[in-house]
C-alpha positions, 0 to 999 in steps of 0.5 A: 920157853917162858918163865912166869914168876910170882913175886912175894915172901916165903914162909907160913907167916906171910900166906894170904898177905897182900904182898903175896898176890903175886904168890897167890896168882902163880899158885892158882895158875899152877893149880889150873894146869894140874902142875901141883902134883906130888913131886913136880915141885923143885927147888932151884935158882933160890926159888920154888919152880915147877915146869910143864907145858901150857898153851903149847908152850914150855913154861917154868913157873917160879916163886923166888925164896929170896924175899921180895926185895931181892927176887931179881937174883932168882930171876936173873939165874933162870934167865941165864941158865935157860939163855931167855930174853926179857920178852919170855919173861912175865912177872906178877906182882901186887899193886897198891895203886890198883883197887883190889880185884883189878889187874893191869898187864903191861909189856913193859915199864918202870918199877913204879915204887915197887921194891920187888920189880925194882930188884928184878930190873936191876938184875936183868938190866932193864924194865923191858919185860911183861908185868901183871900187877894185881890190885891190893887197894890203896893203903889208906892210914896205915903206913904202906910197909905195914899195909902190904904185909897185913892179910887180905880182908875177907872182903878183899879175898872175895874181890881178889878171887876172880881177879886171880882168875883173870890174871890166869886167863891174861897169861894164857892169852899172853902164851898163846897170842902175845902181849899185845892181844893180852893186854887189849883183852884183859886191861879192859875196865882195869884203868883208873879214872 
């Protein structure tokens, strides 16, 4: 089993906000694989979850309903329940250090200043889990806390759309061929100079 988590904040007031790029990616992935059928979505582990088989792998897709900065609780509960290793976990999250429309997949690493990732790392006791960062652009003059809670601009949404598809492709590659292959294939052109 693989646990694939999109981080974000619950509630319609946060729909299409930059901090919800992880939620948007997990929804796109679930839709791509026909998992959004009526009755499939369940509430478990303080999260909205859907299970299914993707790329011949049993998967649990999750959106923690604990708000971004407390996401670790939901992730830890699911890992414990299914007795999963952190190598079977993938977290999708927004990243202000990446240009909008870019993704970056890593096998492990630090939270990089992201409070949602920091809480996951605290809860699982390690940074040794794959994470897929989705670029939302730098904040410019707007304080970061305000910037990430604002909705994407129309131009950013246009840039984000193919990035969400690339994120889905990268997850499928991770499931079918492993993290190294997925990183080598989907990190091309995503590094900042």
